All heavy atoms as TSV, in Angstrom:
chain	resi	resn	atom	element	x	y	z
A	1	MET	N	N	-5.605	57.111	2.763
A	1	MET	CA	C	-4.405	57.302	1.964
A	1	MET	C	C	-3.174	57.410	2.853
A	1	MET	O	O	-2.118	56.910	2.500
A	1	MET	CB	C	-4.592	58.558	1.112
A	1	MET	CG	C	-3.692	58.605	-0.054
A	1	MET	SD	S	-4.096	57.268	-1.164
A	1	MET	CE	C	-3.072	57.637	-2.488
A	2	LYS	N	N	-3.333	58.063	4.010
A	2	LYS	CA	C	-2.210	58.194	4.928
A	2	LYS	C	C	-1.739	56.823	5.413
A	2	LYS	O	O	-0.565	56.594	5.594
A	2	LYS	CB	C	-2.596	59.058	6.127
A	2	LYS	CG	C	-2.765	60.514	5.800
A	2	LYS	CD	C	-3.109	61.287	7.049
A	2	LYS	CE	C	-3.337	62.753	6.736
A	2	LYS	NZ	N	-3.654	63.525	7.946
A	3	PHE	N	N	-2.737	55.937	5.614
A	3	PHE	CA	C	-2.396	54.588	6.072
A	3	PHE	C	C	-1.493	53.893	5.059
A	3	PHE	O	O	-0.501	53.268	5.425
A	3	PHE	CB	C	-3.661	53.776	6.308
A	3	PHE	CG	C	-3.401	52.316	6.548
A	3	PHE	CD1	C	-2.901	51.889	7.762
A	3	PHE	CD2	C	-3.630	51.377	5.550
A	3	PHE	CE1	C	-2.640	50.553	7.994
A	3	PHE	CE2	C	-3.381	50.043	5.771
A	3	PHE	CZ	C	-2.886	49.629	6.997
A	4	LEU	N	N	-1.823	53.975	3.774
A	4	LEU	CA	C	-1.020	53.321	2.737
A	4	LEU	C	C	0.375	53.911	2.659
A	4	LEU	O	O	1.356	53.168	2.526
A	4	LEU	CB	C	-1.708	53.423	1.381
A	4	LEU	CG	C	-2.966	52.567	1.207
A	4	LEU	CD1	C	-3.600	52.837	-0.135
A	4	LEU	CD2	C	-2.637	51.107	1.361
A	5	LYS	N	N	0.487	55.223	2.747
A	5	LYS	CA	C	1.813	55.854	2.719
A	5	LYS	C	C	2.656	55.383	3.895
A	5	LYS	O	O	3.824	55.043	3.738
A	5	LYS	CB	C	1.674	57.379	2.744
A	5	LYS	CG	C	1.168	57.970	1.456
A	5	LYS	CD	C	1.061	59.475	1.551
A	5	LYS	CE	C	0.497	60.064	0.285
A	5	LYS	NZ	N	0.357	61.524	0.358
A	6	ARG	N	N	2.055	55.381	5.082
A	6	ARG	CA	C	2.788	54.945	6.264
A	6	ARG	C	C	3.136	53.458	6.163
A	6	ARG	O	O	4.219	53.031	6.533
A	6	ARG	CB	C	1.954	55.216	7.515
A	6	ARG	CG	C	2.737	55.005	8.798
A	6	ARG	CD	C	1.926	55.354	10.040
A	6	ARG	NE	N	0.912	54.315	10.222
A	6	ARG	CZ	C	-0.389	54.542	10.405
A	6	ARG	NH1	N	-0.852	55.775	10.424
A	6	ARG	NH2	N	-1.233	53.552	10.568
A	7	PHE	N	N	2.201	52.655	5.631
A	7	PHE	CA	C	2.409	51.212	5.484
A	7	PHE	C	C	3.613	50.914	4.603
A	7	PHE	O	O	4.442	50.066	4.923
A	7	PHE	CB	C	1.149	50.582	4.896
A	7	PHE	CG	C	1.218	49.092	4.729
A	7	PHE	CD1	C	1.058	48.252	5.810
A	7	PHE	CD2	C	1.440	48.532	3.480
A	7	PHE	CE1	C	1.114	46.876	5.659
A	7	PHE	CE2	C	1.495	47.163	3.315
A	7	PHE	CZ	C	1.332	46.333	4.415
A	8	PHE	N	N	3.728	51.617	3.476
A	8	PHE	CA	C	4.833	51.370	2.553
A	8	PHE	C	C	6.139	52.009	3.020
A	8	PHE	O	O	7.217	51.558	2.651
A	8	PHE	CB	C	4.484	51.860	1.149
A	8	PHE	CG	C	3.485	50.982	0.458
A	8	PHE	CD1	C	2.234	51.450	0.124
A	8	PHE	CD2	C	3.791	49.663	0.162
A	8	PHE	CE1	C	1.318	50.635	-0.509
A	8	PHE	CE2	C	2.891	48.837	-0.461
A	8	PHE	CZ	C	1.638	49.328	-0.800
A	9	ARG	N	N	6.070	53.048	3.835
A	9	ARG	CA	C	7.266	53.713	4.319
A	9	ARG	C	C	7.916	52.925	5.455
A	9	ARG	O	O	9.135	52.805	5.525
A	9	ARG	CB	C	6.913	55.121	4.800
A	9	ARG	CG	C	8.085	55.974	5.098
A	9	ARG	CD	C	7.710	57.427	5.400
A	9	ARG	NE	N	6.283	57.686	5.323
A	9	ARG	CZ	C	5.555	58.248	6.284
A	9	ARG	NH1	N	6.132	58.631	7.399
A	9	ARG	NH2	N	4.266	58.460	6.140
A	10	GLU	N	N	7.100	52.388	6.346
A	10	GLU	CA	C	7.640	51.639	7.482
A	10	GLU	C	C	8.082	50.250	7.037
A	10	GLU	O	O	7.641	49.729	6.032
A	10	GLU	CB	C	6.572	51.527	8.572
A	10	GLU	CG	C	6.214	52.862	9.193
A	10	GLU	CD	C	5.132	52.716	10.249
A	10	GLU	OE1	O	4.673	51.590	10.486
A	10	GLU	OE2	O	4.760	53.736	10.829
A	11	GLU	N	N	8.939	49.653	7.836
A	11	GLU	CA	C	9.457	48.330	7.503
A	11	GLU	C	C	8.543	47.212	7.987
A	11	GLU	O	O	8.718	46.065	7.598
A	11	GLU	CB	C	10.855	48.162	8.095
A	11	GLU	CG	C	11.892	49.063	7.454
A	11	GLU	CD	C	13.276	48.838	8.031
A	11	GLU	OE1	O	13.464	47.835	8.730
A	11	GLU	OE2	O	14.150	49.666	7.762
A	12	ASP	N	N	7.584	47.510	8.821
A	12	ASP	CA	C	6.691	46.480	9.332
A	12	ASP	C	C	5.782	45.927	8.237
A	12	ASP	O	O	5.447	44.751	8.253
A	12	ASP	CB	C	5.828	47.032	10.465
A	12	ASP	CG	C	6.650	47.380	11.691
A	12	ASP	OD1	O	7.788	46.877	11.785
A	12	ASP	OD2	O	6.157	48.138	12.542
A	13	GLY	N	N	5.390	46.768	7.300
A	13	GLY	CA	C	4.497	46.326	6.231
A	13	GLY	C	C	5.088	45.217	5.379
A	13	GLY	O	O	4.507	44.139	5.266
A	14	PRO	N	N	6.255	45.439	4.770
A	14	PRO	CA	C	6.857	44.380	3.961
A	14	PRO	C	C	7.188	43.126	4.772
A	14	PRO	O	O	7.057	42.013	4.280
A	14	PRO	CB	C	8.130	45.020	3.413
A	14	PRO	CG	C	7.862	46.477	3.431
A	14	PRO	CD	C	6.968	46.694	4.618
A	15	THR	N	N	7.570	43.307	6.023
A	15	THR	CA	C	7.888	42.157	6.861
A	15	THR	C	C	6.646	41.303	7.085
A	15	THR	O	O	6.693	40.077	6.991
A	15	THR	CB	C	8.474	42.613	8.210
A	15	THR	OG1	O	9.628	43.396	7.959
A	15	THR	CG2	C	8.848	41.433	9.060
A	16	SER	N	N	5.525	41.937	7.355
A	16	SER	CA	C	4.297	41.177	7.579
A	16	SER	C	C	3.848	40.481	6.302
A	16	SER	O	O	3.336	39.363	6.353
A	16	SER	CB	C	3.191	42.082	8.122
A	16	SER	OG	O	2.875	43.096	7.194
A	17	VAL	N	N	4.063	41.098	5.162
A	17	VAL	CA	C	3.717	40.463	3.891
A	17	VAL	C	C	4.612	39.247	3.656
A	17	VAL	O	O	4.146	38.191	3.217
A	17	VAL	CB	C	3.835	41.469	2.727
A	17	VAL	CG1	C	3.688	40.781	1.390
A	17	VAL	CG2	C	2.805	42.575	2.878
A	18	GLU	N	N	5.888	39.371	3.958
A	18	GLU	CA	C	6.805	38.239	3.804
A	18	GLU	C	C	6.390	37.085	4.712
A	18	GLU	O	O	6.403	35.923	4.296
A	18	GLU	CB	C	8.230	38.668	4.130
A	18	GLU	CG	C	8.815	39.615	3.097
A	18	GLU	CD	C	10.117	40.249	3.567
A	18	GLU	OE1	O	10.535	39.973	4.716
A	18	GLU	OE2	O	10.698	41.021	2.798
A	19	TYR	N	N	6.011	37.393	5.941
A	19	TYR	CA	C	5.561	36.336	6.852
A	19	TYR	C	C	4.280	35.686	6.338
A	19	TYR	O	O	4.107	34.471	6.455
A	19	TYR	CB	C	5.339	36.887	8.261
A	19	TYR	CG	C	6.614	37.141	9.025
A	19	TYR	CD1	C	6.803	38.305	9.750
A	19	TYR	CD2	C	7.637	36.198	9.035
A	19	TYR	CE1	C	7.969	38.541	10.452
A	19	TYR	CE2	C	8.810	36.421	9.727
A	19	TYR	CZ	C	8.966	37.593	10.431
A	19	TYR	OH	O	10.127	37.808	11.125
A	20	ALA	N	N	3.390	36.464	5.785
A	20	ALA	CA	C	2.142	35.919	5.254
A	20	ALA	C	C	2.417	34.985	4.072
A	20	ALA	O	O	1.802	33.919	3.954
A	20	ALA	CB	C	1.208	37.047	4.828
A	21	VAL	N	N	3.363	35.357	3.218
A	21	VAL	CA	C	3.722	34.507	2.079
A	21	VAL	C	C	4.369	33.211	2.569
A	21	VAL	O	O	4.053	32.120	2.067
A	21	VAL	CB	C	4.654	35.264	1.107
A	21	VAL	CG1	C	5.236	34.337	0.061
A	21	VAL	CG2	C	3.904	36.414	0.448
A	22	MET	N	N	5.254	33.307	3.545
A	22	MET	CA	C	5.872	32.099	4.094
A	22	MET	C	C	4.839	31.199	4.753
A	22	MET	O	O	4.871	29.975	4.580
A	22	MET	CB	C	6.966	32.464	5.110
A	22	MET	CG	C	8.236	32.974	4.481
A	22	MET	SD	S	9.605	33.123	5.647
A	22	MET	CE	C	9.007	34.367	6.772
A	23	LEU	N	N	3.906	31.787	5.484
A	23	LEU	CA	C	2.856	31.009	6.126
A	23	LEU	C	C	1.993	30.309	5.091
A	23	LEU	O	O	1.662	29.131	5.246
A	23	LEU	CB	C	1.998	31.910	7.014
A	23	LEU	CG	C	0.827	31.242	7.725
A	23	LEU	CD1	C	1.336	30.173	8.682
A	23	LEU	CD2	C	-0.002	32.276	8.461
A	24	ALA	N	N	1.656	30.997	4.017
A	24	ALA	CA	C	0.860	30.385	2.954
A	24	ALA	C	C	1.606	29.215	2.312
A	24	ALA	O	O	1.014	28.169	2.039
A	24	ALA	CB	C	0.504	31.434	1.901
A	25	ALA	N	N	2.900	29.375	2.088
A	25	ALA	CA	C	3.694	28.292	1.495
A	25	ALA	C	C	3.765	27.087	2.428
A	25	ALA	O	O	3.639	25.933	1.988
A	25	ALA	CB	C	5.102	28.784	1.164
A	26	ILE	N	N	3.940	27.333	3.720
A	26	ILE	CA	C	3.988	26.241	4.691
A	26	ILE	C	C	2.646	25.525	4.754
A	26	ILE	O	O	2.587	24.292	4.785
A	26	ILE	CB	C	4.413	26.771	6.076
A	26	ILE	CG1	C	5.870	27.210	6.038
A	26	ILE	CG2	C	4.189	25.729	7.159
A	26	ILE	CD1	C	6.318	27.998	7.251
A	27	LEU	N	N	1.565	26.273	4.761
A	27	LEU	CA	C	0.231	25.662	4.792
A	27	LEU	C	C	-0.029	24.824	3.548
A	27	LEU	O	O	-0.604	23.731	3.640
A	27	LEU	CB	C	-0.839	26.739	4.941
A	27	LEU	CG	C	-0.948	27.372	6.325
A	27	LEU	CD1	C	-1.958	28.511	6.307
A	27	LEU	CD2	C	-1.339	26.344	7.360
A	28	MET	N	N	0.401	25.309	2.392
A	28	MET	CA	C	0.209	24.536	1.157
A	28	MET	C	C	0.994	23.233	1.214
A	28	MET	O	O	0.499	22.179	0.791
A	28	MET	CB	C	0.628	25.372	-0.057
A	28	MET	CG	C	-0.352	26.468	-0.376
A	28	MET	SD	S	0.159	27.577	-1.712
A	28	MET	CE	C	0.705	26.489	-2.961
A	29	ALA	N	N	2.208	23.279	1.739
A	29	ALA	CA	C	3.018	22.071	1.865
A	29	ALA	C	C	2.370	21.083	2.837
A	29	ALA	O	O	2.337	19.870	2.572
A	29	ALA	CB	C	4.426	22.420	2.325
A	30	CYS	N	N	1.847	21.587	3.939
A	30	CYS	CA	C	1.174	20.718	4.912
A	30	CYS	C	C	-0.070	20.077	4.310
A	30	CYS	O	O	-0.301	18.875	4.493
A	30	CYS	CB	C	0.791	21.511	6.156
A	30	CYS	SG	S	2.184	21.979	7.184
A	31	ILE	N	N	-0.854	20.844	3.603
A	31	ILE	CA	C	-2.071	20.303	2.988
A	31	ILE	C	C	-1.728	19.252	1.946
A	31	ILE	O	O	-2.365	18.200	1.870
A	31	ILE	CB	C	-2.919	21.447	2.389
A	31	ILE	CG1	C	-3.505	22.286	3.531
A	31	ILE	CG2	C	-4.012	20.919	1.486
A	31	ILE	CD1	C	-4.167	23.568	3.075
A	32	ALA	N	N	-0.702	19.503	1.162
A	32	ALA	CA	C	-0.281	18.525	0.152
A	32	ALA	C	C	0.198	17.236	0.816
A	32	ALA	O	O	-0.122	16.134	0.358
A	32	ALA	CB	C	0.813	19.116	-0.731
A	33	GLY	N	N	0.951	17.364	1.892
A	33	GLY	CA	C	1.432	16.184	2.609
A	33	GLY	C	C	0.300	15.391	3.228
A	33	GLY	O	O	0.261	14.157	3.149
A	34	ILE	N	N	-0.641	16.080	3.836
A	34	ILE	CA	C	-1.792	15.399	4.441
A	34	ILE	C	C	-2.632	14.709	3.378
A	34	ILE	O	O	-3.098	13.584	3.578
A	34	ILE	CB	C	-2.628	16.405	5.261
A	34	ILE	CG1	C	-1.845	16.835	6.495
A	34	ILE	CG2	C	-3.977	15.810	5.652
A	34	ILE	CD1	C	-2.446	18.010	7.233
A	35	ALA	N	N	-2.817	15.349	2.234
A	35	ALA	CA	C	-3.590	14.739	1.149
A	35	ALA	C	C	-2.902	13.478	0.632
A	35	ALA	O	O	-3.556	12.464	0.379
A	35	ALA	CB	C	-3.782	15.742	0.013
A	36	ALA	N	N	-1.587	13.515	0.504
A	36	ALA	CA	C	-0.855	12.346	0.013
A	36	ALA	C	C	-0.961	11.184	0.995
A	36	ALA	O	O	-1.210	10.043	0.598
A	36	ALA	CB	C	0.617	12.707	-0.220
A	37	VAL	N	N	-0.789	11.474	2.280
A	37	VAL	CA	C	-0.900	10.429	3.300
A	37	VAL	C	C	-2.327	9.899	3.348
A	37	VAL	O	O	-2.549	8.694	3.484
A	37	VAL	CB	C	-0.451	10.962	4.681
A	37	VAL	CG1	C	-0.801	9.992	5.788
A	37	VAL	CG2	C	1.034	11.244	4.662
A	38	GLY	N	N	-3.306	10.778	3.203
A	38	GLY	CA	C	-4.704	10.356	3.207
A	38	GLY	C	C	-5.022	9.430	2.054
A	38	GLY	O	O	-5.733	8.427	2.226
A	39	ASN	N	N	-4.506	9.736	0.871
A	39	ASN	CA	C	-4.744	8.875	-0.288
A	39	ASN	C	C	-4.099	7.507	-0.099
A	39	ASN	O	O	-4.697	6.479	-0.442
A	39	ASN	CB	C	-4.220	9.535	-1.561
A	39	ASN	CG	C	-5.089	10.687	-2.010
A	39	ASN	OD1	O	-6.252	10.758	-1.685
A	39	ASN	ND2	N	-4.500	11.596	-2.771
A	40	GLN	N	N	-2.906	7.476	0.440
A	40	GLN	CA	C	-2.228	6.198	0.675
A	40	GLN	C	C	-2.970	5.375	1.732
A	40	GLN	O	O	-3.112	4.158	1.594
A	40	GLN	CB	C	-0.786	6.431	1.106
A	40	GLN	CG	C	0.095	6.956	0.000
A	40	GLN	CD	C	1.507	7.254	0.474
A	40	GLN	OE1	O	1.799	7.200	1.666
A	40	GLN	NE2	N	2.383	7.591	-0.458
A	41	THR	N	N	-3.437	6.022	2.771
A	41	THR	CA	C	-4.175	5.324	3.820
A	41	THR	C	C	-5.485	4.777	3.281
A	41	THR	O	O	-5.863	3.635	3.577
A	41	THR	CB	C	-4.440	6.275	5.004
A	41	THR	OG1	O	-3.200	6.798	5.460
A	41	THR	CG2	C	-5.139	5.563	6.138
A	42	ASN	N	N	-6.174	5.569	2.489
A	42	ASN	CA	C	-7.424	5.117	1.886
A	42	ASN	C	C	-7.181	3.898	1.000
A	42	ASN	O	O	-7.942	2.924	1.047
A	42	ASN	CB	C	-8.069	6.240	1.092
A	42	ASN	CG	C	-9.435	5.866	0.578
A	42	ASN	OD1	O	-10.197	5.197	1.265
A	42	ASN	ND2	N	-9.736	6.287	-0.640
A	43	SER	N	N	-6.127	3.942	0.223
A	43	SER	CA	C	-5.788	2.820	-0.647
A	43	SER	C	C	-5.485	1.572	0.174
A	43	SER	O	O	-5.922	0.468	-0.173
A	43	SER	CB	C	-4.587	3.185	-1.522
A	43	SER	OG	O	-4.197	2.084	-2.291
A	44	MET	N	N	-4.777	1.732	1.269
A	44	MET	CA	C	-4.437	0.597	2.131
A	44	MET	C	C	-5.705	-0.037	2.710
A	44	MET	O	O	-5.854	-1.265	2.712
A	44	MET	CB	C	-3.527	1.058	3.272
A	44	MET	CG	C	-3.110	-0.053	4.207
A	44	MET	SD	S	-2.111	0.532	5.587
A	44	MET	CE	C	-3.291	1.522	6.478
A	45	PHE	N	N	-6.641	0.768	3.176
A	45	PHE	CA	C	-7.872	0.231	3.734
A	45	PHE	C	C	-8.751	-0.408	2.661
A	45	PHE	O	O	-9.444	-1.399	2.919
A	45	PHE	CB	C	-8.639	1.305	4.498
A	45	PHE	CG	C	-8.103	1.543	5.885
A	45	PHE	CD1	C	-7.471	2.731	6.200
A	45	PHE	CD2	C	-8.222	0.583	6.864
A	45	PHE	CE1	C	-6.968	2.952	7.463
A	45	PHE	CE2	C	-7.732	0.782	8.133
A	45	PHE	CZ	C	-7.100	1.978	8.442
A	46	GLU	N	N	-8.745	0.151	1.455
A	46	GLU	CA	C	-9.496	-0.466	0.366
A	46	GLU	C	C	-8.926	-1.844	0.028
A	46	GLU	O	O	-9.678	-2.790	-0.220
A	46	GLU	CB	C	-9.484	0.431	-0.881
A	46	GLU	CG	C	-10.347	1.672	-0.756
A	46	GLU	CD	C	-11.827	1.351	-0.675
A	46	GLU	OE1	O	-12.288	0.370	-1.310
A	46	GLU	OE2	O	-12.530	2.078	0.052
A	47	ASN	N	N	-7.602	-1.961	0.021
A	47	ASN	CA	C	-6.968	-3.254	-0.236
A	47	ASN	C	C	-7.312	-4.248	0.863
A	47	ASN	O	O	-7.589	-5.423	0.584
A	47	ASN	CB	C	-5.449	-3.115	-0.345
A	47	ASN	CG	C	-5.037	-2.404	-1.616
A	47	ASN	OD1	O	-5.792	-2.340	-2.575
A	47	ASN	ND2	N	-3.829	-1.872	-1.611
A	48	ALA	N	N	-7.298	-3.809	2.119
A	48	ALA	CA	C	-7.647	-4.693	3.226
A	48	ALA	C	C	-9.100	-5.127	3.123
A	48	ALA	O	O	-9.419	-6.309	3.349
A	48	ALA	CB	C	-7.404	-3.983	4.556
A	49	LYS	N	N	-9.992	-4.223	2.755
A	49	LYS	CA	C	-11.416	-4.552	2.587
A	49	LYS	C	C	-11.595	-5.598	1.486
A	49	LYS	O	O	-12.336	-6.570	1.645
A	49	LYS	CB	C	-12.195	-3.285	2.248
A	49	LYS	CG	C	-13.647	-3.515	1.960
A	49	LYS	CD	C	-14.321	-2.224	1.524
A	49	LYS	CE	C	-15.671	-2.511	0.930
A	49	LYS	NZ	N	-16.253	-1.358	0.284
A	50	THR	N	N	-10.900	-5.398	0.379
A	50	THR	CA	C	-10.997	-6.346	-0.748
A	50	THR	C	C	-10.489	-7.716	-0.332
A	50	THR	O	O	-11.131	-8.736	-0.646
A	50	THR	CB	C	-10.191	-5.816	-1.946
A	50	THR	OG1	O	-10.672	-4.522	-2.311
A	50	THR	CG2	C	-10.300	-6.743	-3.128
A	51	GLU	N	N	-9.394	-7.773	0.373
A	51	GLU	CA	C	-8.851	-9.062	0.830
A	51	GLU	C	C	-9.808	-9.754	1.786
A	51	GLU	O	O	-10.013	-10.970	1.711
A	51	GLU	CB	C	-7.488	-8.873	1.485
A	51	GLU	CG	C	-6.365	-8.525	0.516
A	51	GLU	CD	C	-6.080	-9.646	-0.468
A	51	GLU	OE1	O	-6.127	-10.831	-0.072
A	51	GLU	OE2	O	-5.830	-9.328	-1.645
A	52	LEU	N	N	-10.399	-9.002	2.683
A	52	LEU	CA	C	-11.358	-9.594	3.620
A	52	LEU	C	C	-12.596	-10.126	2.896
A	52	LEU	O	O	-13.137	-11.164	3.258
A	52	LEU	CB	C	-11.759	-8.586	4.699
A	52	LEU	CG	C	-10.699	-8.275	5.749
A	52	LEU	CD1	C	-11.153	-7.125	6.633
A	52	LEU	CD2	C	-10.413	-9.503	6.586
A	53	GLU	N	N	-13.057	-9.377	1.910
A	53	GLU	CA	C	-14.230	-9.827	1.151
A	53	GLU	C	C	-13.917	-11.073	0.336
A	53	GLU	O	O	-14.762	-11.972	0.205
A	53	GLU	CB	C	-14.725	-8.713	0.234
A	53	GLU	CG	C	-15.402	-7.569	0.983
A	53	GLU	CD	C	-15.751	-6.399	0.078
A	53	GLU	OE1	O	-15.287	-6.363	-1.084
A	53	GLU	OE2	O	-16.455	-5.514	0.559
A	54	ASN	N	N	-12.716	-11.158	-0.215
A	54	ASN	CA	C	-12.349	-12.304	-1.036
A	54	ASN	C	C	-12.080	-13.568	-0.208
A	54	ASN	O	O	-12.344	-14.671	-0.671
A	54	ASN	CB	C	-11.108	-12.002	-1.874
A	54	ASN	CG	C	-11.409	-10.990	-2.974
A	54	ASN	OD1	O	-12.555	-10.796	-3.346
A	54	ASN	ND2	N	-10.373	-10.342	-3.468
A	55	HIS	N	N	-11.561	-13.406	0.997
A	55	HIS	CA	C	-11.167	-14.573	1.799
A	55	HIS	C	C	-12.044	-14.765	3.025
A	55	HIS	O	O	-11.825	-15.691	3.788
A	55	HIS	CB	C	-9.701	-14.439	2.248
A	55	HIS	CG	C	-8.744	-14.385	1.093
A	55	HIS	ND1	N	-8.493	-15.477	0.297
A	55	HIS	CD2	C	-7.992	-13.381	0.594
A	55	HIS	CE1	C	-7.617	-15.135	-0.630
A	55	HIS	NE2	N	-7.296	-13.869	-0.478
A	56	GLY	N	N	-12.975	-13.882	3.256
A	56	GLY	CA	C	-13.768	-13.949	4.476
A	56	GLY	C	C	-15.028	-14.657	4.286
A	56	GLY	O	O	-15.677	-15.337	4.923
Protein backbone atom coordinates (compact mmCIF):
# COMPACT_ATOMS: atom_id res chain seq x y z
CA MET A 1 0.00 0.00 0.00
CA LYS A 2 2.88 2.35 0.76
CA PHE A 3 4.22 1.75 -2.73
CA LEU A 4 0.94 2.88 -4.33
CA LYS A 5 0.74 6.01 -2.17
CA ARG A 6 4.31 6.94 -3.01
CA PHE A 7 3.74 6.09 -6.70
CA PHE A 8 0.77 8.45 -6.99
CA ARG A 9 2.37 11.19 -4.88
CA GLU A 10 5.64 11.37 -6.82
CA GLU A 11 5.81 12.77 -10.32
CA ASP A 12 7.78 9.83 -11.72
CA GLY A 13 4.72 7.57 -11.76
CA PRO A 14 2.52 9.63 -14.10
CA THR A 15 5.52 10.44 -16.28
CA SER A 16 6.35 6.77 -16.77
CA VAL A 17 2.71 6.03 -17.59
CA GLU A 18 2.70 8.82 -20.19
CA TYR A 19 5.86 7.41 -21.76
CA ALA A 20 4.34 3.93 -21.83
CA VAL A 21 1.22 5.26 -23.59
CA MET A 22 3.33 7.14 -26.14
CA LEU A 23 5.46 4.06 -26.74
CA ALA A 24 2.36 1.93 -27.28
CA ALA A 25 0.97 4.46 -29.78
CA ILE A 26 4.27 4.56 -31.68
CA LEU A 27 4.46 0.77 -31.78
CA MET A 28 0.89 0.53 -33.08
CA ALA A 29 1.68 3.03 -35.84
CA CYS A 30 4.83 1.10 -36.79
CA ILE A 31 2.98 -2.21 -36.90
CA ALA A 32 0.21 -0.72 -39.03
CA GLY A 33 2.77 0.75 -41.44
CA ILE A 34 4.68 -2.51 -41.72
CA ALA A 35 1.46 -4.44 -42.32
CA ALA A 36 0.41 -2.05 -45.09
CA VAL A 37 3.80 -2.26 -46.81
CA GLY A 38 3.77 -6.05 -46.42
CA ASN A 39 0.36 -6.34 -48.06
CA GLN A 40 1.43 -4.15 -50.98
CA THR A 41 4.64 -6.13 -51.44
CA ASN A 42 2.77 -9.42 -51.34
CA SER A 43 0.34 -8.13 -53.95
CA MET A 44 3.21 -7.00 -56.18
CA PHE A 45 4.88 -10.42 -56.03
CA GLU A 46 1.58 -12.19 -56.70
CA ASN A 47 1.09 -10.04 -59.80
CA ALA A 48 4.64 -10.82 -60.97
CA LYS A 49 4.05 -14.55 -60.39
CA THR A 50 0.81 -14.43 -62.40
CA GLU A 51 2.50 -12.60 -65.27
CA LEU A 52 5.35 -15.09 -65.34
CA GLU A 53 2.94 -18.02 -65.35
CA ASN A 54 0.86 -16.51 -68.15
CA HIS A 55 3.79 -15.55 -70.39
CA GLY A 56 6.47 -18.00 -69.32
